[in-house]
C-alpha positions as YAML, in Angstrom:
chain: A
units: angstrom
residues:
- id: 1
  name: MET
  ca: [0.00, 0.37, 0.10]
- id: 2
  name: GLU
  ca: [1.35, 3.25, -1.50]
- id: 3
  name: VAL
  ca: [0.76, 5.73, 1.43]
- id: 4
  name: ARG
  ca: [0.76, 9.84, -0.56]
- id: 5
  name: VAL
  ca: [0.14, 13.44, -0.08]
- id: 6
  name: ASP
  ca: [1.10, 14.24, -3.05]
- id: 7
  name: ASP
  ca: [0.08, 17.66, -3.82]
- id: 8
  name: LYS
  ca: [-0.80, 19.45, -0.65]
- id: 9
  name: VAL
  ca: [0.52, 21.42, 1.56]
- id: 10
  name: ALA
  ca: [1.89, 20.52, 5.42]
- id: 11
  name: LEU
  ca: [2.62, 22.30, 8.44]
- id: 12
  name: VAL
  ca: [4.78, 21.25, 11.06]
- id: 13
  name: THR
  ca: [5.33, 22.55, 14.65]
- id: 14
  name: GLY
  ca: [8.52, 21.30, 16.19]
- id: 15
  name: GLY
  ca: [10.23, 20.43, 12.48]
- id: 16
  name: SER
  ca: [13.94, 21.09, 13.00]
- id: 17
  name: ARG
  ca: [14.63, 17.89, 14.73]
- id: 18
  name: GLY
  ca: [13.72, 14.43, 16.23]
- id: 19
  name: ILE
  ca: [9.64, 13.67, 15.15]
- id: 20
  name: GLY
  ca: [9.38, 16.85, 13.89]
- id: 21
  name: ALA
  ca: [12.35, 16.26, 11.04]
- id: 22
  name: ALA
  ca: [11.52, 12.73, 10.56]
- id: 23
  name: VAL
  ca: [7.50, 13.80, 9.34]
- id: 24
  name: ALA
  ca: [8.55, 16.44, 7.35]
- id: 25
  name: LEU
  ca: [11.32, 14.57, 5.28]
- id: 26
  name: GLU
  ca: [8.64, 11.76, 5.21]
- id: 27
  name: LEU
  ca: [5.69, 14.26, 4.07]
- id: 28
  name: ALA
  ca: [8.21, 15.82, 1.41]
- id: 29
  name: ARG
  ca: [9.13, 12.05, -0.13]
- id: 30
  name: SER
  ca: [5.36, 11.45, 0.32]
- id: 31
  name: GLY
  ca: [4.70, 14.22, -2.64]
- id: 32
  name: ALA
  ca: [3.68, 17.14, -0.38]
- id: 33
  name: ALA
  ca: [4.16, 20.18, -2.44]
- id: 34
  name: GLY
  ca: [5.72, 22.48, 0.53]
- id: 35
  name: VAL
  ca: [6.29, 21.56, 3.98]
- id: 36
  name: ALA
  ca: [6.85, 24.57, 6.25]
- id: 37
  name: ILE
  ca: [8.38, 23.43, 9.21]
- id: 38
  name: THR
  ca: [8.66, 25.49, 12.86]
- id: 39
  name: SER
  ca: [11.63, 26.04, 15.60]
- id: 40
  name: ARG
  ca: [12.13, 28.32, 18.35]
- id: 41
  name: ARG
  ca: [15.91, 29.19, 17.14]
- id: 42
  name: ALA
  ca: [17.01, 29.65, 13.39]
- id: 43
  name: ASP
  ca: [19.73, 28.18, 13.67]
- id: 44
  name: ASN
  ca: [17.69, 24.79, 14.18]
- id: 45
  name: LEU
  ca: [15.88, 25.36, 11.10]
- id: 46
  name: GLU
  ca: [18.88, 26.65, 8.56]
- id: 47
  name: GLN
  ca: [20.22, 23.32, 9.80]
- id: 48
  name: ALA
  ca: [17.59, 21.35, 9.82]
- id: 49
  name: VAL
  ca: [16.50, 22.44, 5.68]
- id: 50
  name: ASP
  ca: [20.56, 21.82, 5.39]
- id: 51
  name: ASP
  ca: [19.68, 17.90, 6.47]
- id: 52
  name: LEU
  ca: [16.56, 17.43, 4.36]
- id: 53
  name: VAL
  ca: [17.93, 18.94, 0.98]
- id: 54
  name: HIS
  ca: [20.95, 16.67, 1.32]
- id: 55
  name: GLN
  ca: [18.09, 13.90, 1.88]
- id: 56
  name: GLY
  ca: [17.34, 14.98, -1.14]
- id: 57
  name: ILE
  ca: [14.16, 17.42, -0.87]
- id: 58
  name: GLU
  ca: [14.27, 20.57, -3.01]
- id: 59
  name: ARG
  ca: [14.76, 23.67, -1.13]
- id: 60
  name: GLU
  ca: [12.50, 25.23, -2.65]
- id: 61
  name: ALA
  ca: [9.92, 22.95, -1.05]
- id: 62
  name: LEU
  ca: [10.83, 24.20, 2.19]
- id: 63
  name: LEU
  ca: [9.85, 26.52, 4.34]
- id: 64
  name: PRO
  ca: [11.25, 27.63, 7.66]
- id: 65
  name: LEU
  ca: [9.47, 29.33, 9.79]
- id: 66
  name: VAL
  ca: [10.79, 31.09, 13.83]
- id: 67
  name: ALA
  ca: [7.87, 30.59, 15.60]
- id: 68
  name: ARG
  ca: [7.27, 30.09, 19.78]
- id: 69
  name: ALA
  ca: [4.30, 26.86, 19.84]
- id: 70
  name: ASP
  ca: [2.07, 28.28, 22.66]
- id: 71
  name: SER
  ca: [2.17, 31.46, 20.70]
- id: 72
  name: ALA
  ca: [-0.72, 32.83, 18.85]
- id: 73
  name: ASP
  ca: [0.57, 35.85, 17.21]
- id: 74
  name: ASP
  ca: [3.33, 33.58, 16.27]
- id: 75
  name: ALA
  ca: [0.75, 30.94, 15.21]
- id: 76
  name: ALA
  ca: [-1.39, 33.08, 13.04]
- id: 77
  name: GLU
  ca: [1.81, 34.32, 11.13]
- id: 78
  name: ALA
  ca: [2.58, 31.44, 10.30]
- id: 79
  name: VAL
  ca: [-0.47, 29.56, 9.19]
- id: 80
  name: ALA
  ca: [-0.46, 32.81, 7.13]
- id: 81
  name: ALA
  ca: [2.98, 32.38, 5.70]
- id: 82
  name: THR
  ca: [2.51, 29.05, 4.82]
- id: 83
  name: ILE
  ca: [-0.45, 29.98, 2.69]
- id: 84
  name: GLU
  ca: [1.30, 32.97, 1.05]
- id: 85
  name: ARG
  ca: [3.99, 31.32, 0.24]
- id: 86
  name: PHE
  ca: [2.92, 27.62, -1.25]
- id: 87
  name: GLY
  ca: [-1.16, 28.73, -1.57]
- id: 88
  name: ALA
  ca: [-2.58, 26.27, 1.08]
- id: 89
  name: CYS
  ca: [-2.22, 24.93, 4.31]
- id: 90
  name: ASP
  ca: [-4.05, 20.89, 4.37]
- id: 91
  name: LEU
  ca: [-2.14, 19.39, 7.05]
- id: 92
  name: LEU
  ca: [-1.64, 20.39, 10.41]
- id: 93
  name: VAL
  ca: [1.18, 18.65, 11.95]
- id: 94
  name: ASN
  ca: [1.28, 19.44, 15.82]
- id: 95
  name: ASN
  ca: [4.72, 17.75, 17.49]
- id: 96
  name: ALA
  ca: [6.70, 20.90, 19.27]
- id: 97
  name: GLY
  ca: [6.71, 20.01, 22.81]
- id: 98
  name: THR
  ca: [8.09, 20.01, 25.85]
- id: 99
  name: ASN
  ca: [9.32, 18.47, 29.33]
- id: 100
  name: PRO
  ca: [11.56, 21.07, 31.36]
- id: 101
  name: GLY
  ca: [11.07, 19.13, 34.44]
- id: 102
  name: ALA
  ca: [10.74, 15.71, 36.09]
- id: 103
  name: GLY
  ca: [9.32, 14.98, 39.60]
- id: 104
  name: THR
  ca: [6.07, 13.04, 41.00]
- id: 105
  name: LEU
  ca: [3.30, 15.31, 40.84]
- id: 106
  name: SER
  ca: [3.18, 16.42, 44.22]
- id: 107
  name: ASP
  ca: [6.70, 17.76, 44.06]
- id: 108
  name: VAL
  ca: [6.99, 18.77, 40.44]
- id: 109
  name: ASP
  ca: [8.20, 22.83, 39.83]
- id: 110
  name: LEU
  ca: [5.16, 24.59, 39.48]
- id: 111
  name: GLY
  ca: [7.37, 27.18, 36.60]
- id: 112
  name: ALA
  ca: [8.34, 24.06, 34.55]
- id: 113
  name: LEU
  ca: [5.11, 22.71, 35.04]
- id: 114
  name: ASP
  ca: [3.22, 25.42, 33.52]
- id: 115
  name: LYS
  ca: [5.76, 26.00, 30.35]
- id: 116
  name: THR
  ca: [4.94, 21.65, 30.07]
- id: 117
  name: TRP
  ca: [1.05, 22.30, 29.99]
- id: 118
  name: ALA
  ca: [1.54, 26.01, 27.48]
- id: 119
  name: VAL
  ca: [3.78, 24.22, 24.97]
- id: 120
  name: ASN
  ca: [2.07, 20.53, 24.45]
- id: 121
  name: GLN
  ca: [-1.46, 21.34, 26.26]
- id: 122
  name: ARG
  ca: [-2.69, 25.11, 24.49]
- id: 123
  name: GLY
  ca: [0.01, 24.79, 21.78]
- id: 124
  name: PRO
  ca: [-1.70, 22.45, 19.20]
- id: 125
  name: LEU
  ca: [-5.34, 24.16, 20.37]
- id: 126
  name: LEU
  ca: [-3.62, 27.57, 18.92]
- id: 127
  name: TRP
  ca: [-2.44, 26.65, 15.79]
- id: 128
  name: SER
  ca: [-5.64, 24.19, 15.28]
- id: 129
  name: ARG
  ca: [-7.58, 26.74, 15.86]
- id: 130
  name: GLU
  ca: [-5.64, 29.39, 13.57]
- id: 131
  name: VAL
  ca: [-5.25, 26.70, 10.78]
- id: 132
  name: TRP
  ca: [-8.61, 26.01, 10.63]
- id: 133
  name: ARG
  ca: [-9.77, 30.01, 10.59]
- id: 134
  name: GLN
  ca: [-7.22, 31.05, 8.02]
- id: 135
  name: TRP
  ca: [-8.12, 27.36, 5.31]
- id: 136
  name: MET
  ca: [-9.42, 24.53, 6.82]
- id: 137
  name: ALA
  ca: [-12.81, 25.64, 7.81]
- id: 138
  name: ASP
  ca: [-13.61, 26.41, 3.95]
- id: 139
  name: GLN
  ca: [-10.87, 23.90, 2.30]
- id: 140
  name: GLY
  ca: [-11.22, 21.35, 4.40]
- id: 141
  name: GLY
  ca: [-7.46, 19.50, 5.52]
- id: 142
  name: VAL
  ca: [-6.18, 16.83, 8.29]
- id: 143
  name: ILE
  ca: [-4.93, 17.79, 11.62]
- id: 144
  name: VAL
  ca: [-2.73, 15.33, 13.08]
- id: 145
  name: ASN
  ca: [-1.24, 15.12, 16.82]
- id: 146
  name: VAL
  ca: [1.68, 13.94, 18.40]
- id: 147
  name: ALA
  ca: [0.49, 12.79, 22.11]
- id: 148
  name: SER
  ca: [2.24, 10.36, 23.66]
- id: 149
  name: VAL
  ca: [1.88, 6.82, 25.42]
- id: 150
  name: GLY
  ca: [2.27, 8.71, 28.75]
- id: 151
  name: GLY
  ca: [-1.25, 10.11, 27.85]
- id: 152
  name: LEU
  ca: [-3.12, 6.98, 27.98]
- id: 153
  name: VAL
  ca: [-0.57, 4.92, 30.32]
- id: 154
  name: PRO
  ca: [0.37, 6.49, 33.97]
- id: 155
  name: GLY
  ca: [4.18, 6.32, 34.59]
- id: 156
  name: PRO
  ca: [7.09, 7.38, 37.14]
- id: 157
  name: LEU
  ca: [9.15, 10.97, 36.50]
- id: 158
  name: VAL
  ca: [7.36, 12.53, 33.73]
- id: 159
  name: GLY
  ca: [3.56, 13.03, 35.29]
- id: 160
  name: ALA
  ca: [2.50, 16.34, 34.38]
- id: 161
  name: TYR
  ca: [3.81, 15.52, 30.48]
- id: 162
  name: ASN
  ca: [1.06, 12.91, 30.66]
- id: 163
  name: ILE
  ca: [-1.36, 14.88, 31.78]
- id: 164
  name: SER
  ca: [-0.66, 17.23, 28.68]
- id: 165
  name: LYS
  ca: [-0.48, 14.82, 26.83]
- id: 166
  name: ALA
  ca: [-3.86, 13.26, 28.09]
- id: 167
  name: ALA
  ca: [-5.28, 16.37, 26.91]
- id: 168
  name: VAL
  ca: [-3.98, 16.74, 23.37]
- id: 169
  name: ILE
  ca: [-5.62, 13.19, 23.27]
- id: 170
  name: PHE
  ca: [-8.72, 14.44, 24.34]
- id: 171
  name: ALA
  ca: [-8.62, 17.52, 22.60]
- id: 172
  name: THR
  ca: [-7.80, 15.13, 19.51]
- id: 173
  name: ARG
  ca: [-11.16, 13.93, 20.04]
- id: 174
  name: GLN
  ca: [-12.96, 17.28, 20.56]
- id: 175
  name: LEU
  ca: [-12.14, 18.62, 17.65]
- id: 176
  name: ALA
  ca: [-12.71, 15.86, 15.66]
- id: 177
  name: PHE
  ca: [-16.33, 16.22, 16.25]
- id: 178
  name: GLU
  ca: [-16.89, 19.95, 16.10]
- id: 179
  name: MET
  ca: [-14.68, 19.70, 12.91]
- id: 180
  name: ALA
  ca: [-15.64, 16.95, 10.86]
- id: 181
  name: PRO
  ca: [-16.80, 17.05, 8.16]
- id: 182
  name: GLY
  ca: [-14.27, 18.79, 6.19]
- id: 183
  name: VAL
  ca: [-11.10, 18.31, 8.48]
- id: 184
  name: ARG
  ca: [-10.27, 15.14, 10.07]
- id: 185
  name: VAL
  ca: [-8.39, 15.24, 13.42]
- id: 186
  name: ASN
  ca: [-6.28, 12.60, 14.20]
- id: 187
  name: ALA
  ca: [-3.51, 11.70, 16.59]
- id: 188
  name: VAL
  ca: [-0.80, 9.60, 17.21]
- id: 189
  name: ALA
  ca: [0.73, 7.85, 21.09]
- id: 190
  name: PRO
  ca: [4.38, 7.26, 21.27]
- id: 191
  name: ALA
  ca: [6.14, 5.61, 24.01]
- id: 192
  name: ILE
  ca: [9.96, 5.89, 24.27]
- id: 193
  name: VAL
  ca: [11.66, 7.25, 20.57]
- id: 194
  name: LYS
  ca: [15.32, 7.48, 20.62]
- id: 195
  name: THR
  ca: [15.10, 11.34, 20.43]
- id: 196
  name: ARG
  ca: [16.82, 14.34, 22.91]
- id: 197
  name: LEU
  ca: [13.42, 15.04, 24.76]
- id: 198
  name: SER
  ca: [13.06, 11.42, 26.09]
- id: 199
  name: ARG
  ca: [16.41, 10.77, 26.55]
- id: 200
  name: LEU
  ca: [15.41, 10.90, 30.32]
- id: 201
  name: LEU
  ca: [13.91, 7.77, 30.02]
- id: 202
  name: TRP
  ca: [16.15, 5.68, 28.17]
- id: 203
  name: GLU
  ca: [19.81, 7.02, 28.35]
- id: 204
  name: ALA
  ca: [20.91, 5.97, 31.24]
- id: 205
  name: ASP
  ca: [19.98, 2.34, 30.20]
- id: 206
  name: GLU
  ca: [19.64, 1.41, 26.83]
- id: 207
  name: GLY
  ca: [18.95, -1.38, 27.05]
- id: 208
  name: ALA
  ca: [16.02, -1.33, 30.38]
- id: 209
  name: ALA
  ca: [14.23, 1.45, 28.01]
- id: 210
  name: ALA
  ca: [13.73, -1.38, 25.38]
- id: 211
  name: ALA
  ca: [12.80, -3.74, 27.29]
- id: 212
  name: LEU
  ca: [9.64, -2.19, 28.87]
- id: 213
  name: HIS
  ca: [8.41, -2.35, 25.15]
- id: 214
  name: PRO
  ca: [7.31, -6.09, 24.03]
- id: 215
  name: LEU
  ca: [9.09, -5.65, 20.72]
- id: 216
  name: ARG
  ca: [12.00, -4.76, 23.14]
- id: 217
  name: ARG
  ca: [12.99, -2.11, 20.95]
- id: 218
  name: LEU
  ca: [13.27, 1.71, 21.14]
- id: 219
  name: GLY
  ca: [10.95, 3.31, 18.72]
- id: 220
  name: THR
  ca: [12.92, 5.69, 15.78]
- id: 221
  name: THR
  ca: [11.35, 8.67, 14.31]
- id: 222
  name: ALA
  ca: [10.89, 6.81, 10.91]
- id: 223
  name: ASP
  ca: [8.34, 4.36, 12.80]
- id: 224
  name: VAL
  ca: [5.91, 7.76, 14.15]
- id: 225
  name: ALA
  ca: [6.63, 9.73, 11.15]
- id: 226
  name: ALA
  ca: [5.05, 7.03, 8.77]
- id: 227
  name: ALA
  ca: [1.92, 6.88, 11.10]
- id: 228
  name: VAL
  ca: [1.30, 10.85, 10.86]
- id: 229
  name: VAL
  ca: [2.00, 10.53, 7.69]
- id: 230
  name: PHE
  ca: [-0.73, 7.44, 7.11]
- id: 231
  name: LEU
  ca: [-3.08, 9.51, 9.23]
- id: 232
  name: ALA
  ca: [-2.53, 12.46, 6.49]
- id: 233
  name: SER
  ca: [-3.61, 10.76, 3.61]
- id: 234
  name: ASP
  ca: [-6.26, 9.82, 2.33]
- id: 235
  name: ARG
  ca: [-5.41, 6.25, 2.67]
- id: 236
  name: ALA
  ca: [-6.76, 6.73, 6.29]
- id: 237
  name: GLY
  ca: [-10.13, 9.28, 5.01]
- id: 238
  name: TRP
  ca: [-12.53, 7.39, 7.29]
- id: 239
  name: ILE
  ca: [-10.68, 7.67, 10.62]
- id: 240
  name: THR
  ca: [-10.88, 10.81, 12.73]
- id: 241
  name: GLY
  ca: [-10.88, 11.07, 16.26]
- id: 242
  name: VAL
  ca: [-8.58, 8.25, 17.03]
- id: 243
  name: THR
  ca: [-5.20, 8.06, 18.75]
- id: 244
  name: LEU
  ca: [-3.04, 5.67, 17.29]
- id: 245
  name: PRO
  ca: [-0.21, 4.07, 19.59]
- id: 246
  name: VAL
  ca: [3.46, 3.55, 17.78]
- id: 247
  name: ASP
  ca: [4.55, 1.91, 20.77]
- id: 248
  name: GLY
  ca: [5.84, -1.13, 20.38]
- id: 249
  name: GLY
  ca: [3.11, -3.00, 22.12]
- id: 250
  name: VAL
  ca: [3.13, -1.56, 25.55]
- id: 251
  name: THR
  ca: [-0.18, -0.51, 25.28]
- id: 252
  name: GLY
  ca: [-1.35, -3.85, 23.16]
- id: 253
  name: ALA
  ca: [0.05, -5.57, 24.24]
- id: 254
  name: SER
  ca: [1.59, -4.93, 28.08]
- id: 255
  name: GLY
  ca: [-1.15, -2.18, 29.64]
- id: 256
  name: ALA
  ca: [1.92, -0.22, 31.07]
- id: 257
  name: LEU
  ca: [5.00, 1.42, 30.81]
- id: 258
  name: GLY
  ca: [6.88, 2.13, 33.73]
...
């Protein structure tokens, strides 16, 4: 089964590294007419574009945008810039996320909690509202949110992060209900993927982290990107309001992570 997004224009938040960069690459390889990527830092974006070009993507098909995931103004400007450059904004991937603090909910730093919830929970809503207002309400489209298996089952150290991802999962269902029939809204829920953001969970003992998954390996960014592009494609045309675990069997074959 070939999965394509031919001639679609995509906007990927947090697209300069990790899962976001892998999603941008897979979208471009799957036929997207243009891919806008956001990051808080211009230097990260410059490097990301160079990396994508090195992997065979045309530079003209890429639009780097400096934007904060938790800023309504930045979201409005980024969506407008995408439409101005490519003439559309058909696909939105809410990937940007953070986890600045670890600890139990009883003692996690409240400043870190507020930042986590602003980026991970409020952010996807801001970007979804903006792409709806500027394009999808009239033209239709697809939104894919990057949640986490932590939003489905509890685990140690990252409770504040997990709560923010549980909110994303329910927001996915709510937005799917509100934006139908013209817009489909789905999510992916990765378990431990070997990225910088998740290194707290795997860096100290990668083998032990892998053993938490029934498939006995950590996820890759390509694993998640493939699922995102499938949900963004017409192959998933009768799927909305769904969160797809991409988790090495954690939720389906074992039921817990930790």
